[in-house]
N, C-alpha and C positions, 0 to 999 in steps of 0.2 A: 517605597515606590511600587508599584509591581510590577511582573515581566509581563511580558505578550501571551507565555505559554502559563501562567498564572490561571487566566480569564476561564481553562480547560476546567479550572478545580470547581469555578464555582456556575459552571454552567449543566454539570449534572448532579442529577436527582441521585437521597442516597438508592441503594446501595453502592453505586459506580463510582463515587466522588472519592478519589484519591490526588495525594499529593503530585502537583506538577514536577513534569521531568522533561527534558531536554530530551525532543524526539529526532533522532539524526534518518537518514537516510542510508541504507546499508544494502547495497546492490548486488543480489545474489541471482543464481541459479538452483532451483528446485533439487536438479542434480546431486545438488551441493548436500544438501538436507540428505538426501536418502535417493541410492540410486535406482528406486524405483518408478521416485515420480518421475515420470515425464511427459504425463500432462497435466497441469492445472485448471483449475474452474473457480470462477469466483460468482458469487451471486448477491449483488446487491438488496439488501435487505429496507435500508432505509432511505430517503432522497439526501443528496449531496449539494453542494454546490449553492453552498448558503441556508439552505431551508433547514434539514435537521442534525446540517455538520459543518464545517466550512474546514475547507485544507482538506487533506489527509483522501486527495489524489492517486491513482495509482500509475506508478512511472514504470515505462517497459521503455528499452535501451537496447542497443544491437549493440550486439563483440567486437567493439571496436576500438584499439587503443585510445585514441579520444575521448572516451568514455569509463576510463577508469579510473576518476576520481569526482564521484556525484559533488561536489562542493565547488567545482567548475561547471561553465557552461557545458551542459547535454549537448552532442555534436550532429546525433542519429537515435530519434527514439519519440514516443508519445506518451501522452497520459490521458488517462481517462480518471471524467468526473464521475462517482455513481447515480446513478438515479434506479428509483426499486424497481426491482423487475430487472434489470441490466446484468447478461451472462458475459464474461468474459472465459476465453476459453483460450490457452496458447501453449506452445511445447513449455519442459522444463529444462531444458536444453541453456547451453550457455549464449543462445541467437537470442533467446529473452530473458535478460537482464532486466528483476523487476527489485522494486521495493513500493512503498508507503512512502507518500511524503507524510510532513507531520500536519496532524489533526489542529486545527489553532482551537473551535467552541463547540461543543455538541457533542452525538455516542454517533460514531462507524461502526456498522453491521455489518461485515459480510458474509456468508458461509463460504468457507473455501476446502474444496471439493482437491485428492491429490488421486489422480488414476497410475495404477500400475501396470506397463507395458509388457512387463517379464514373463508374463506365461503365454 
């Protein structure tokens, strides 16, 4: 029997075909990766919401103790579905913890830019 994530393997053309894996949402702030990443920009290059891919929404949550575990219900936050040309700009601090929800089918293509505000 195939699992739901196996469908992503069969929906992608070569050379993007990869073995399916469990996709998790790990909430983090960009400043955790690099102290210079104070602004994050995402430019969606393909349509989501079932057109080019299903799933893969960007989840942004407030820094609140109720949001510590993303496997539980998020109390304060917003999801952003990708649409070709949509631009999302957010600060990289703990006030904008974010992750990508699992992509179920298709290929999600996003250009991500991090802005250095140290200078």
